[in-house]
C-alpha positions as CSV (number, residue, x, y, z in Angstrom):
1,M,-24.6,23.5,38.5
2,K,-22.0,24.0,35.5
3,T,-19.2,22.0,38.7
4,F,-21.4,18.7,38.0
5,L,-21.6,18.6,34.7
6,L,-18.3,19.8,33.6
7,A,-17.5,16.5,36.6
8,A,-19.7,14.7,35.1
9,A,-18.2,15.2,31.3
10,L,-14.4,14.3,32.5
11,L,-16.1,11.3,34.7
12,T,-17.4,9.9,31.1
13,A,-14.6,10.8,28.9
14,S,-12.1,8.9,31.5
15,V,-14.4,6.0,31.8
16,A,-14.3,5.5,27.7
17,S,-11.0,6.4,28.0
18,A,-10.3,3.6,30.2
19,Q,-12.5,1.3,28.4
20,T,-10.7,1.6,25.1
21,T,-7.6,1.0,26.6
22,S,-8.3,-2.5,27.8
23,S,-10.5,-3.3,24.5
24,N,-6.6,-2.2,22.5
25,A,-4.7,-4.5,25.4
26,N,-7.2,-7.5,24.5
27,L,-7.2,-6.9,20.9
28,A,-3.0,-7.1,21.3
29,K,-3.2,-9.8,23.4
30,R,-5.9,-11.9,20.7
31,L,-3.3,-11.5,18.0
32,N,-0.5,-12.1,19.2
33,Q,-1.9,-15.1,20.7
34,L,-2.9,-15.8,16.7
35,M,0.4,-14.6,15.0
36,R,2.1,-17.4,17.2
37,D,3.9,-19.7,14.6
38,P,3.9,-23.0,16.6
39,K,6.3,-24.4,14.2
40,E,8.6,-21.8,14.6
41,P,8.6,-21.4,18.7
42,E,12.2,-19.0,18.6
43,T,10.5,-16.4,16.1
44,E,8.1,-14.3,17.6
45,V,4.9,-11.6,15.6
46,R,3.6,-8.9,18.3
47,A,1.2,-6.4,18.0
48,V,1.8,-3.5,20.1
49,L,-1.4,-0.8,20.1
50,D,-0.4,1.9,21.7
51,G,-3.0,5.2,21.6
52,C,-3.8,5.5,17.3
53,H,0.0,4.0,17.0
54,F,0.0,0.5,15.7
55,T,3.2,-1.7,15.8
56,Q,4.4,-4.7,14.6
57,V,7.2,-6.2,15.9
58,I,8.8,-9.3,14.6
59,R,12.3,-11.1,16.5
60,K,13.8,-13.7,15.9
61,Y,15.9,-15.0,19.3
62,R,19.3,-15.9,18.7
63,P,19.8,-20.0,19.4
64,E,21.5,-21.2,22.3
65,G,25.3,-22.4,21.4
66,K,25.8,-18.6,19.1
67,K,26.2,-16.2,20.9
68,E,29.3,-15.9,20.6
69,E,28.7,-15.2,16.3
70,A,26.5,-12.6,17.8
71,T,27.2,-8.3,16.1
72,A,25.5,-5.7,18.0
73,F,23.7,-3.2,15.7
74,Q,20.5,-1.0,15.4
75,V,18.9,1.4,12.5
76,S,15.7,3.2,13.0
77,H,13.6,5.6,10.9
78,Q,10.9,7.8,11.9
79,K,8.9,10.0,9.7
80,N,5.5,11.7,8.9
81,G,3.5,8.9,10.9
82,A,5.6,5.7,9.8
83,D,9.2,4.1,11.4
84,W,10.8,1.1,10.8
85,A,13.8,-0.5,13.2
86,V,16.4,-3.5,13.1
87,K,18.6,-4.4,15.4
88,S,20.5,-7.7,16.7
89,D,22.5,-8.8,19.8
90,D,23.7,-11.4,22.0
91,K,19.9,-12.5,22.5
92,V,18.0,-11.4,19.4
93,E,19.4,-13.0,16.6
94,F,16.8,-10.4,14.2
95,E,14.4,-7.9,15.1
96,L,12.5,-5.6,13.0
97,K,10.0,-3.4,14.3
98,I,7.4,-1.5,11.7
99,G,4.9,1.2,12.9
100,V,2.1,2.9,11.5
101,E,-0.5,6.0,12.9
102,W,-4.2,4.4,12.7
103,S,-5.2,7.7,11.0
104,Q,-3.6,7.1,7.8
105,V,-4.3,3.8,7.2
106,T,-6.8,3.3,4.5
107,S,-7.4,0.0,3.9
108,L,-7.7,-3.5,6.5
109,T,-8.1,-6.4,4.4
110,Y,-7.7,-11.0,5.2
111,A,-7.1,-13.0,2.3
112,P,-6.5,-16.8,3.3
113,T,-3.2,-17.8,2.8
114,Y,-1.0,-21.4,2.4
115,D,2.7,-22.3,3.6
116,E,3.9,-24.8,0.7
117,K,6.4,-25.6,3.4
118,T,4.7,-26.1,6.3
119,N,1.2,-27.2,4.3
120,Q,-0.3,-24.9,6.6
121,R,-3.5,-23.2,6.2
122,Y,-4.1,-19.3,7.8
123,Y,-5.5,-16.3,7.5
124,E,-3.5,-12.8,6.6
125,V,-3.9,-9.4,7.6
126,K,-2.9,-6.9,5.2
127,I,-2.9,-3.0,6.9
128,K,-2.2,-1.0,4.2
129,R,-0.8,2.8,5.2
130,E,-0.9,5.2,2.5
131,H,0.9,9.4,3.0
132,A,1.2,12.0,0.0
133,T,4.4,13.3,-0.7
134,K,6.3,16.1,0.9
135,D,5.5,18.1,-2.6
136,G,2.8,15.9,-3.3
137,S,3.6,14.0,-6.7
138,G,2.4,11.5,-5.3
139,T,2.3,9.1,-1.9
140,N,4.5,7.0,-0.3
141,S,2.6,3.3,1.0
142,T,3.8,0.6,3.5
143,T,1.6,-2.5,3.9
144,L,1.9,-4.6,7.1
145,E,1.1,-8.6,7.1
146,L,0.4,-10.1,10.3
147,P,-0.5,-13.6,10.1
148,L,-3.3,-15.8,11.7
149,Y,-2.4,-18.7,12.2
150,T,-6.3,-20.2,12.7
151,T,-7.8,-21.7,9.4
152,D,-11.2,-20.2,10.8
153,E,-12.5,-17.1,8.8
154,A,-14.8,-15.8,11.4
155,V,-11.9,-15.1,13.5
156,A,-10.0,-13.6,10.6
157,R,-13.0,-11.1,9.8
158,D,-13.4,-10.8,13.9
159,I,-9.6,-9.2,14.4
160,V,-10.1,-7.1,11.2
161,R,-13.9,-6.0,12.9
162,Q,-12.1,-4.6,15.9
163,L,-8.5,-3.4,13.7
164,E,-11.1,-1.4,11.8
165,Q,-12.8,0.1,14.8
166,V,-9.7,0.9,16.5
167,R,-8.9,2.9,13.0
168,H,-11.9,4.9,12.9
169,R,-11.9,6.0,16.9
170,C,-8.3,7.1,15.7
171,G,-9.5,9.5,12.4
172,G,-8.5,6.7,9.9
């Protein structure tokens, strides 16, 4: 009987884990669709949901014919649940990755915004991370801004709701 209960518990846990992975993949796919600015096809903004870690990737591809101007470099830093990296090479003009642990995210908000250059209205999601300094004298904070190229507030609200669910599952 104990073996049966243990097997049932393990099966339930693995099904829940598979559902979480699937919902994270669907959320990342939806975010990636919404963050793609149709007016800037050479720039990619992507979200990566990996367990309890969120990463935003901003990548601008190098235009054809500009490969000879490329200077390759890569710099990265990882500390206390947050990370960032910057790189450039012959294919990528500029790439920035910023990552945070959901357990350190203190707020998720969204608001309408306006791009004066393109006369485009859209929503922006802000993910704020705070982490106490080692000496306890204050906090370090990071804010990730995710553009959602939609004018539909219900879409932005639903994205924030789903991100909040991920945050709560990860102890945030």
